[in-house]
C-alpha positions in Angstrom: 0.0 0.0 0.0 1.2 3.5 -0.9 2.0 5.8 2.0 0.2 9.1 2.6 1.9 12.3 1.6 -0.9 14.7 2.6 -4.3 14.5 4.3 -6.7 17.4 4.4 -9.8 17.7 6.6 -12.2 20.5 5.5 -14.7 22.4 7.5 -17.6 20.1 6.5 -15.5 17.1 7.8 -14.7 15.8 4.2 -11.3 14.3 3.7 -8.8 14.3 0.8 -5.8 12.1 0.9 -2.8 12.1 -1.5 -0.5 9.1 -1.8 3.1 8.8 -2.9 2.3 7.0 -6.1 -0.1 9.8 -7.2 -3.4 8.1 -6.2 -6.0 10.0 -4.3 -8.8 9.1 -1.9 -11.8 11.3 -1.0 -14.2 10.8 1.9 -17.7 12.3 1.9 -18.5 14.7 4.8 -20.5 12.1 6.6 -17.8 9.4 6.0 -20.3 6.9 4.6 -18.9 7.0 1.0 -15.5 7.2 -0.5 -14.0 7.8 -4.0 -10.6 6.3 -4.9 -8.7 7.5 -7.9 -5.9 5.3 -9.1 -2.5 6.6 -10.1 -2.2 7.1 -13.9 0.2 4.9 -15.8 3.4 6.2 -17.1 2.3 5.5 -20.6 -1.1 7.1 -20.1 -2.2 9.9 -22.4 -2.2 13.4 -20.7 -6.0 13.7 -21.4 -6.8 10.2 -20.2 -9.1 10.1 -17.2 -7.9 8.1 -14.2 -9.7 5.0 -13.0 -12.2 5.7 -10.2 -13.7 3.4 -7.6 -16.8 4.7 -5.8 -18.1 2.5 -2.9 -19.9 2.6 0.4 -17.6 2.7 3.3 -19.4 -0.1 5.2 -19.0 -2.4 2.2 -15.4 -1.6 1.3 -13.4 -4.4 -0.3 -10.1 -5.6 1.2 -8.0 -3.8 -1.5 -8.8 -0.4 0.0 -9.6 -1.3 3.6 -6.3 -0.3 5.1 -6.1 3.0 3.3 -9.7 3.8 4.1 -9.2 2.9 7.8 -6.3 5.3 8.1 -8.3 8.1 6.4 -11.2 7.5 8.8 -8.9 7.5 11.8 -7.6 10.9 10.6 -11.2 12.2 10.1 -12.4 11.0 13.5 -9.5 12.5 15.3 -10.6 16.1 14.3 -14.2 15.8 13.1 -17.2 16.9 15.1 -19.1 13.6 14.8 -17.1 10.4 14.2 -18.1 7.7 11.7 -17.5 4.2 13.1 -18.3 1.3 10.8 -18.3 -2.1 12.5 -16.8 -3.7 9.4 -13.7 -1.5 9.5 -13.0 -1.2 13.3 -10.4 -3.7 14.4 -11.8 -6.5 16.5 -9.4 -5.9 19.4 -10.9 -2.4 19.9 -14.5 -3.5 20.0 -16.4 -3.7 23.3 -19.9 -5.0 24.0 -21.6 -3.1 26.8 -25.0 -3.7 28.3 -25.8 0.0 28.8 -26.3 3.0 26.6 -23.4 5.5 27.2 -24.5 8.9 26.0 -22.9 11.2 28.7 -20.2 11.1 31.3 -19.8 12.8 34.7 -16.5 14.4 35.7 -15.1 15.1 39.2 -16.2 18.2 40.9 -13.9 21.2 41.3 -13.4 20.5 45.0 -12.4 16.9 44.6 -9.1 15.5 43.3 -10.4 12.0 42.3 -9.5 10.9 38.8 -6.7 13.4 38.4 -3.2 12.0 37.7 0.1 13.7 36.7 2.3 11.4 34.6 6.1 11.4 34.6 6.3 13.4 31.4 4.2 16.2 32.9 0.9 15.2 31.2 -2.2 15.7 33.3 -4.9 13.0 32.9 -8.5 13.7 34.0 -10.7 10.6 34.1 -14.5 10.6 34.3 -16.2 9.0 37.4 -17.6 6.1 35.4 -14.4 5.5 33.4 -16.0 6.0 30.0 -13.8 9.0 29.1 -10.5 10.6 30.0 -8.7 13.8 28.9 -4.9 14.2 28.6 -3.3 17.7 28.7 0.5 17.7 27.9 2.9 20.1 29.6 2.9 22.5 26.7 -0.9 23.2 27.2 -1.5 24.1 23.6 -3.5 21.0 22.6 -5.2 18.2 24.4 -6.4 14.7 23.5 -9.7 13.1 24.7 -10.6 9.4 24.7 -14.2 8.3 25.1 -16.4 5.3 24.4 -18.7 5.8 21.5 -21.4 3.5 20.0 -20.7 2.4 16.5 -22.6 3.8 13.6 -26.1 2.3 13.2 -28.5 1.8 10.4 -31.1 4.5 9.9 -33.9 2.3 11.2 -37.0 3.8 12.6 -37.0 1.4 15.6 -33.5 2.6 16.6 -34.5 6.2 16.4 -37.6 5.4 18.5 -35.6 3.6 21.1 -33.2 6.6 21.3 -36.1 8.9 21.9 -37.4 6.6 24.7 -34.0 6.4 26.3 -33.7 10.1 26.2 -37.1 10.5 27.9 -36.1 8.0 30.6 -32.8 9.7 31.0 -34.5 13.0 31.6 -36.8 11.6 34.3 -34.0 9.7 36.1 -31.1 12.1 35.6 -31.2 13.4 39.2 -31.7 10.0 40.8 -29.0 8.3 38.6 -26.6 11.2 39.3 -26.9 10.6 43.1 -26.6 6.9 43.0 -24.0 6.8 40.1 -21.4 8.6 42.2 -20.8 5.8 44.6 -20.8 3.1 42.0 -18.5 5.0 39.7 -16.0 5.8 42.5 -15.9 2.2 43.5 -15.5 1.2 39.9 -12.4 3.3 39.6 -10.7 1.3 42.3 -11.2 -1.9 40.2 -8.3 -2.7 37.9 -9.7 -5.9 36.3 -11.6 -5.4 33.1 -14.2 -8.0 34.1 -14.8 -6.1 37.4 -15.2 -2.9 35.4 -17.8 -4.4 33.1 -19.6 -5.9 36.1 -19.6 -2.5 37.8 -21.1 -0.9 34.7 -23.8 -3.5 34.6 -24.7 -3.1 38.3 -24.7 0.7 37.8 -27.3 0.4 35.0 -29.4 -1.9 37.2 -29.7 0.5 40.1 -32.2 3.0 38.7 -34.2 0.2 37.0 -34.4 -1.7 40.3 -35.5 1.4 42.1 -38.1 2.0 39.4 -39.4 -1.6 39.8 -40.3 -0.9 43.4 -42.8 1.6 42.2 -44.2 -0.5 39.4 -43.0 -4.1 39.4 -44.2 -5.2 36.0 -42.7 -2.1 34.2 -39.5 -2.6 36.1 -39.2 -6.2 35.0 -39.9 -5.4 31.4 -37.3 -2.5 31.4 -34.5 -4.8 32.7 -32.9 -6.4 29.6 -31.6 -10.0 29.8 -27.8 -10.4 29.9 -27.3 -11.6 26.3 -25.6 -10.4 23.2 -29.0 -9.5 21.7 -29.3 -6.5 24.1 -25.7 -5.4 24.1 -24.3 -2.4 22.3 -21.1 -2.3 20.4 -18.7 0.4 21.5 -15.2 1.4 20.6 -12.7 3.9 22.0 -12.4 7.2 20.0 -9.4 9.5 20.2 -9.8 13.2 19.3 -7.3 16.0 19.3 -8.3 19.6 20.0 -6.7 22.9 20.5 -6.9 24.6 23.9 -7.7 27.9 22.2 -10.7 26.4 20.4 -12.1 23.8 22.7 -15.6 22.3 22.0 -18.3 22.9 24.6 -18.5 19.3 25.8 -14.8 19.3 26.8 -14.5 22.7 28.4 -15.2 21.5 31.9 -12.6 18.7 32.0 -10.1 21.0 30.3 -10.6 23.6 33.0 -10.0 20.8 35.6 -6.8 19.8 33.8 -5.5 23.4 33.6 -6.3 24.0 37.3 -4.6 20.8 38.4 -1.6 21.6 36.2 -1.4 25.0 37.7 -1.4 23.5 41.2 1.5 21.2 40.3 3.5 23.9 38.7 3.1 26.2 41.7 4.3 23.4 44.1 7.3 22.5 42.0 8.3 26.1 41.3 8.0 25.8 37.5 7.1 28.9 35.5 3.5 29.0 34.6 2.2 30.6 31.4 0.3 33.8 32.2 -2.0 33.4 29.2 -3.0 29.9 30.3 -3.7 31.2 33.9 -6.2 33.7 32.4 -7.9 30.9 30.4 -7.9 28.8 33.5 -9.6 31.4 35.7 -12.3 32.2 33.2 -13.0 28.5 32.4 -13.3 27.5 36.0 -15.7 30.3 36.8 -17.8 29.8 33.6 -17.8 26.0 33.7 -18.7 25.5 37.4 -21.7 23.2 37.7 -21.2 21.5 34.3 -19.8 18.2 35.5 -21.8 16.2 32.9 -20.6 16.1 29.3 -22.7 14.8 26.5 -20.6 12.6 24.3 -20.5 13.0 20.5 -22.6 10.5 18.7 -21.4 8.5 15.7 -23.1 9.3 12.3 -25.4 6.8 10.6 -24.0 4.0 8.4 -25.8 5.3 5.3 -26.2 8.9 4.6 -29.9 10.1 4.2 -28.8 12.8 1.8 -26.2 11.2 -0.6 -27.2 13.6 -3.4 -25.4 16.3 -1.4 -22.0 14.6 -1.8 -19.6 16.5 -4.0 -16.5 15.0 -5.5 -13.5 16.8 -6.8 -12.5 15.1 -10.0 -9.2 15.5 -11.9 -10.2 14.9 -15.5 -6.7 14.8 -16.9 -3.1 14.5 -15.9 -2.5 18.2 -16.4 -5.0 19.0 -13.6 -3.3 16.6 -11.3 0.0 18.4 -11.8 -1.4 21.9 -11.2 -0.2 24.0 -8.3 -3.6 24.2 -6.8 -3.4 21.8 -3.9 -6.6 22.7 -2.0 -9.0 22.6 -4.9 -12.0 21.7 -2.8 -14.2 24.8 -2.4 -14.3 24.7 1.4 -12.5 26.1 4.4 -9.6 23.9 5.7 -9.7 22.6 9.2 -6.7 20.3 9.6 -3.8 19.5 7.2 -1.3 16.6 7.8 1.7 16.9 5.6 4.7 14.5 6.0 4.2 14.1 9.7 3.5 17.8 10.4 0.0 18.9 11.5 -1.6 22.3 10.7 -4.7 23.1 12.6 -6.9 26.2 11.7 -9.6 28.1 13.4 -12.1 30.4 11.7 -14.1 32.0 14.5 -13.1 35.6 14.5 -10.3 35.5 12.0 -8.2 32.9 10.3 -5.5 31.6 12.6 -3.2 28.5 12.3 -1.2 26.3 14.6 1.7 24.2 13.4 2.7 21.1 15.3 6.0 19.7 14.0 5.6 16.6 16.3 8.4 17.3 18.8 6.1 18.9 21.4 6.7 22.5 20.1 4.1 24.6 18.3 4.0 27.6 15.9 1.1 30.0 16.2 0.1 32.8 13.8 0.0 36.2 15.3 -1.0 39.7 14.2 -4.2 41.4 13.0 -4.1 39.7 9.7 -3.3 36.2 8.7 0.3 34.9 8.6 2.1 38.2 9.3 4.0 36.8 12.3 4.5 33.4 13.8 5.4 32.7 17.4 7.4 29.6 18.3 6.7 28.0 21.7 9.0 25.4 23.2 9.9 23.9 26.6 13.4 23.0 27.7 13.7 19.4 28.7 15.9 19.8 31.7 14.7 23.0 33.4 11.2 23.1 32.0 11.4 26.8 31.1 9.2 28.1 28.3 10.9 29.8 25.3 9.2 32.0 22.7 10.5 33.2 19.4 8.8 35.4 16.9 9.3 35.0 13.1 8.3 37.4 10.4 7.0 36.0 7.2 8.9 38.6 5.2 12.2 37.7 6.9 12.4 34.0 7.6 15.7 32.4 8.9 17.7 30.1 6.7 17.6 26.3 7.3 20.0 24.9 9.9 21.8 21.7 9.1 20.7 18.8 11.2 17.5 20.4 12.5 14.3 18.3 12.6 12.3 20.6 10.4 12.7 23.7 8.3 11.1 26.8 9.8 11.0 28.5 6.5 9.1 25.7 4.7 6.7 25.3 7.6 5.7 28.9 7.7 5.5 29.2 3.9 3.2 26.2 3.8 1.0 27.7 6.6 0.8 30.9 4.7 -0.4 29.1 1.6 -3.1 27.4 3.6 -4.2 30.7 5.1 -4.4 32.3 1.7 -6.7 29.5 0.5 -8.9 30.0 3.5 -9.0 33.8 2.9 -10.1 33.2 -0.7 -12.8 30.8 0.5 -14.1 33.2 3.1 -14.3 35.9 0.4 -16.0 33.5 -2.1 -19.8 33.4 -2.6 -19.8 29.8 -3.8 -19.0 27.8 -0.7 -21.7 29.5 1.3 -24.4 27.7 -0.7 -22.9 24.2 -0.2 -25.1 22.3 2.2 -23.4 19.7 4.3 -25.2 16.3 4.3 -24.7 15.2 8.0 -25.7 18.7 9.2 -29.1 18.2 7.6 -30.1 15.5 10.0 -32.5 16.8 12.7 -30.9 17.4 16.1 -27.3 17.7 14.9 -27.1 21.2 13.6 -30.1 23.5 13.7 -28.1 26.5 12.4 -27.6 25.1 8.9 -29.3 28.0 7.1 -28.2 29.5 3.9 -27.1 33.1 4.1 -29.9 35.7 3.6 -29.7 39.1 1.8 -30.0 41.7 4.6 -29.5 44.9 2.6 -29.3 45.9 -1.0 -28.4 49.4 -2.2 -28.0 50.8 -5.7 -26.0 54.0 -5.8 -26.0 55.9 -9.1 -22.7 56.3 -10.9 -21.1 53.9 -8.3 -22.6 50.4 -8.3 -24.7 47.8 -6.5 -24.0 47.0 -2.8 -25.2 43.7 -1.2 -24.9 42.7 2.5 -25.6 39.1 3.6 -26.4 37.5 7.0 -23.1 35.7 7.1 -21.3 39.1 7.4 -20.3 39.1 3.8 -20.4 42.2 1.6 -20.5 42.0 -2.2 -20.2 45.1 -4.4 -20.5 45.3 -8.2 -19.1 48.6 -9.5 -20.2 50.2 -12.8 -16.8 49.5 -14.4 -17.3 45.8 -14.0 -15.0 45.3 -11.0 -16.5 43.4 -8.0 -15.3 43.5 -4.4 -16.0 41.1 -1.6 -15.1 41.4 2.0 -16.2 40.2 5.5 -17.7 42.8 7.8 -19.2 42.2 11.3 -22.4 44.3 11.3 -23.3 43.4 14.9 -20.4 45.4 16.4 -20.6 49.1 17.1 -18.1 51.1 15.3 -16.4 54.1 16.9 -15.0 57.0 15.0 -11.5 56.3 16.2 -11.6 52.7 15.2 -12.5 53.0 11.6 -12.2 49.4 10.5 -13.3 47.7 13.7 -16.1 45.8 11.9 -13.6 44.0 9.7 -13.5 40.2 10.5 -10.8 39.6 7.8 -8.1 42.1 6.9 -8.3 41.2 3.2 -10.7 41.7 0.4 -11.0 40.2 -3.0 -11.2 42.1 -6.2 -12.5 40.4 -9.3 -11.8 42.2 -12.6 -13.9 42.1 -15.8 -11.6 39.6 -17.4 -12.2 37.1 -14.6 -8.9 37.6 -12.8 -9.1 38.0 -9.0 -6.6 39.4 -6.5 -6.4 39.6 -2.7 -6.0 43.2 -1.5 -4.9 44.2 2.0 -7.5 46.6 3.3 -5.0 48.8 5.2 -2.7 49.1 2.2 -4.9 48.8 -0.9 -2.5 50.7 -3.2 -4.0 51.7 -6.6 -7.4 50.2 -5.6 -7.9 52.5 -2.7 -11.1 54.1 -4.1 -12.8 50.7 -4.3 -11.9 49.8 -0.8 -12.7 53.2 0.7 -16.1 53.3 -1.0 -17.1 49.9 0.4 -15.8 50.4 3.9 -17.6 53.8 4.2 -20.8 52.1 3.2 -20.3 49.3 5.7 -19.6 51.8 8.5 -22.8 53.8 7.8 -24.8 50.6 7.5 -23.4 49.4 10.9 -24.0 52.6 12.8 -27.5 53.2 11.6 -30.4 50.7 11.9 -32.4 49.7 8.8 -35.5 51.7 9.9 -33.9 55.1 10.3 -31.1 54.8 7.9 -31.0 57.8 5.5 -30.4 56.4 2.0 -30.0 59.7 0.2 -27.2 61.3 2.3 -25.1 58.1 2.2 -25.6 57.7 -1.6 -24.9 61.3 -2.3 -21.8 61.3 -0.1 -20.5 58.2 -1.9 -21.4 59.5 -5.3 -19.5 62.8 -4.6 -16.4 60.9 -3.5 -16.7 58.6 -6.5 -17.2 61.5 -8.9 -14.2 63.4 -7.5 -12.0 60.4 -7.9 -13.3 59.6 -11.4 -12.8 63.3 -12.5 -9.3 63.4 -11.2 -8.5 60.2 -13.0 -10.0 61.6 -16.2 -7.8 64.7 -15.9 -4.7 62.6 -15.4 -5.5 60.5 -18.4 -6.1 63.5 -20.5 -2.8 65.1 -19.5 -1.0 61.8 -20.3 -2.6 61.5 -23.7 -1.8 65.2 -24.4 1.8 64.7 -23.5 2.3 61.6 -25.6 0.5 62.9 -28.7 2.1 65.4 -31.1 -0.4 68.2 -30.7 1.8 70.3 -28.4 4.7 69.9 -30.8 2.6 71.0 -33.7 1.5 74.1 -31.8 5.0 75.1 -30.9 6.2 74.6 -34.5 3.4 76.8 -35.7 4.3 79.5 -33.2 7.9 79.4 -34.3 6.9 79.9 -38.0 4.7 82.8 -37.0 7.6 84.4 -35.2 9.8 84.4 -38.3 10.5 87.7 -40.0 9.2 86.8 -43.5 5.8 85.8 -42.2 2.9 88.4 -42.3 -0.4 87.2 -40.8 -3.6 87.9 -42.5 -6.6 89.8 -41.0 -8.7 86.6 -40.7 -5.9 84.8 -39.0 -5.5 87.6 -36.5 -9.3 87.6 -35.8 -9.3 83.8 -35.4 -6.4 84.0 -33.0 -8.1 86.5 -30.8 -11.3 84.4 -30.7 -9.2 81.3 -29.8 -7.5 83.2 -27.0 -10.8 84.2 -25.6 -12.1 80.6 -25.7 -8.9 79.4 -24.0 -9.2 82.0 -21.3 -12.8 81.0 -20.6 -11.9 77.3 -20.6 -9.0 77.9 -18.2 -11.2 79.9 -15.9 -13.8 77.1 -15.8 -11.1 74.5 -15.2 -9.7 76.6 -12.3 -13.2 76.8 -10.8 -13.6 73.0 -11.1 -10.3 72.4 -9.4 -11.2 74.7 -6.5 -14.5 72.9 -6.1 -12.6 69.6 -6.1 -10.3 70.9 -3.4 -13.2 72.0 -1.3 -14.9 68.6 -1.6 -11.8 66.8 -0.6 -11.2 69.0 2.4 -14.8 68.6 3.6 -14.7 64.8 3.1 -11.5 64.6 5.2 -13.2 66.5 8.0 
């Protein structure tokens, strides 16, 4: 089997894998289907299409099982909801349990049960029932969580009905089960034997049912399942890796426990503690107090209910495979694994990236805009001191012989990924892509297409469109289109002009189809496009839709636009006049008239006087126009 060169996880949890031999594998966002493209032969024609294999993941043949298993492990490590097919999971990792595990209870803030500090400095927080545990390394930049998850089930109505019944029973017994489950779970932690752990889990599940049978004996006997394989559930351990800076809600409480416990150990041992992590620790402990119960992520269904929403990125020829566009899938990138190095991205407020070379260190992008600076965090092995180095993208250091990785290549690769994400955030196409697994009821209720909030047509300027996903799209009269992200919910002060910008870049698309990323602070020759759009966005943010005056805003923009266009026309006219031969012809004619043997006629003298009067009138009008332009510019600056 060919080894992986690059694995990419996108924001919709779809995966693309590239192998050494040139073959590729694509996973659907839900993980239930895959597409494998074989590597082209050496003797293949450049326009020959590669051979493709499209199969269901649950029924994969043995030829692609190993590659598909590694791709699914990569997906499940960073995806929101895992996909766990029973036919692909190794038999040694399968566990049959008699209870339905949907949530776990963590230790309280006052107790120290289930908290362990390992020899390498990693803090381990275990749940009271032993169904999940969290590991936070000494660097405190990322953490791993392991939990038991039920394998993917068929979309059967009976299963959905049983889950609803279990949810209703769980809501009625959550208080009673929480009180009785503490003693059983604490005793279960002291048991080291696996058989004793399973027996403890079975007894724990019996307790609320036995108590319920005292109230109604017949119902209690019917609710207690017999100890057989027919009523067992198949589970497996799932490992997920997350960044401390962007922790999911279900893991915030155990992460706050780990940070608190690590802070206590560091204070006792006298090791320097990161001030930033202390702030995160304090806020997390205060906010997450009373949230000891975490709802575990559920595995997706074996078969996707919306397979028509799957989109595959085909390479129709060898020339497309050899193109420089690596991230051709029109979606934001979440995680990239490239030759043993992991790149993790977050897209909440602005695009940021973290680079994990694999030796315990990490690079983080810093600055207002993407990829301007990168900070390198490392810990000395002997003393445990933290070291920080800042690198500028414009001045990267040369490679050192014998180093484990190249700083220059890592940061350049991260910058390319950030540029792709910036283009996707400024694109209007990926907003209208509906993810298949997010359409399932109960998983994501916010899967709504962006709506048009405001549309304005300003004469002599263009058409302005504002969408609900904080995206602004402007079509100018000269055919140029501009797209940027603007946070309309924030209040903009006069001193902070571009506070509403959620991305420091905008995209200009020219009439010939060519597009270009422009930095908003330094737009260069495209300043009038950027200034016009940002001024419209500021006015739209400061004023509500009900009392927003349309005419003053449009007139102000129209005046600015007219001034810029008139100045541009004057510059072009002067440039054409200088390059043409009209001035030379006039000077030659004046030289001929100044010669001694030339005697002008009466008609020529009269015509010359008329021309001089016209020129004086034109110059007077031009001076008045220039004075008006200066006044407009001075008033607009005020």
